[in-house]
C-alpha positions, 0 to 999 in steps of 0.5 A: 507491443503497447505497454497496456497490452504487455501489462494485460498479458502479464496480469492475465497469468494471475486471473484466478486472483481477481484483484491482480487484474485491472478489471473494467468492473472493477497501502523507528524503534524507540532508540532508533534503528542502527541503520537507515530505514529499509524499504520492504518490496513484495515481489508477487511473481517471485514469491519473495521480499526484497529489502532495500537499504535506503541509504545505499539504495541497494537490495541487501537481501531477498527472502522467500516470503510466501505465495504471491505476496502483495501487501506490506505493513511495518510496526512503528517500533520497526521490529516486525513486518507483516506481509499478505500472501493472497494465493497462500491465504496467509500472513507472514510475520518477519523479524526486521532485526534478523530479517528472518521469517517468524511464522505464517498465519492462515487468514481468509480467502484472499488477504490483500490490504494489510495494516498494523497498530503502533506496537504491532500487536494487532494486524488488520487484513482486508480479505478481497473475496470474503468482504471482511477485515480480519483482526489478528493478535500477532502474539497469539498468532490467531484471528481474534475477530472479523468485521464485515465491510464493503465489497472487495476491500483493498487499502487499509490504514490504522491511526490510533483507534481509527481504521480506514478501509477502501471498498473498491466495488462499493465505491466507498471508504469506511471508518471503523472504531478499533476499540469496539470494532464498529463501523462509524462512517461510510463515505462515497468516493470516486470509482473503484477506490483502492489505495489510501494515504493519510496526512501526517497530522491525521486530519486528511485521508486520500482515496485513490480511485482507479476507474475514475482516475482521481483522488478523493480528499476526505476530511476526517473530522466531518467524514466528507469529501472536500475535493477531488483531484484528477491524476493519471490513468488508472491510479493505484496507491499514494503516499504523503510527504512527512510535512504533509504538503505533497501527495505522490500518486502512482498511475499504472497505465501511464507509468508515471507519478503525479505529484500533488500540492495538497495546500492548493490541490493541484498537480505540480509535476508528473514523473516517468517511472517504470512499467505499471507502478503500484506501491509508493512510500516516502523516506522519513526525511522526505528526500526520496520517494520509492516506487515499486514497478509491477510490470518490470520488477524494479523500484524507481527512486525519485529525488524530491528536490528535483522531481527526477528518478535518481536511480532504478534498481532491480527487485523481483518479478511483479514488484508490488509493495502494497502498503506502508513499506518504509517505516 
């Protein structure tokens, strides 16, 4: 059976959650952790979270986390992880020191994209169905405000007092001031923007556009698209190298990763990975790229020195890891 057919059959099982399917209409503690960074992989069809030690490149623990977990965000102090559960209609808070679930917070009708500020005091959750961003106080464990945004918001990123939101069915990216919670810019991008990535210096935002199979490069200061980079078929998420010189993009229908030179925007390499890659993140030292493969429940680990898959590890069914899953 062709790969695209297998993927369609798998995702059809989740038809009631529209964002699961590629519809034609249609993210270090102060003293430093005592271990290598962990990769937190949401397994959407297993209702679990796999924790991968990036030093040993092995799964060290798998936790029951929520109903159909999708999105993931980690506080900059590395103490907390936040997981969106679309069908559970809630957010799970995980203590990353003890790897135990602290609580579940009810939110909206379809939480997908999720991000947090530096200290983890506020969680920003994109609701696919209600077209909103819910802001949660993680200490009070309740929603403090709701911001209406575009249609089918997906990827979200917080950088200081700026919040970026990809609105898939509006073909826009919004910039929001987190202090006054006002939308400051709405930028037209490619067709069906989903994942977002931000350069380390905070000057450039990348919008991954699923249906147009490209990436819009946005200058934050001018709030304008400066260039468009064609990538593989049905791209989903992206991550930027720590030095800002490379962008890594997952291409679902090709089961590949496009490696982009950000200085002279162009693809410099294409890497085969697992079936239907979705989430992607880079280790802090820039040596490895971790890719979650939804179709076969694995994580591909790419060595950035050779642009080859060094190892593939089994995680859980429907590995998604939508968001910044390595801090």
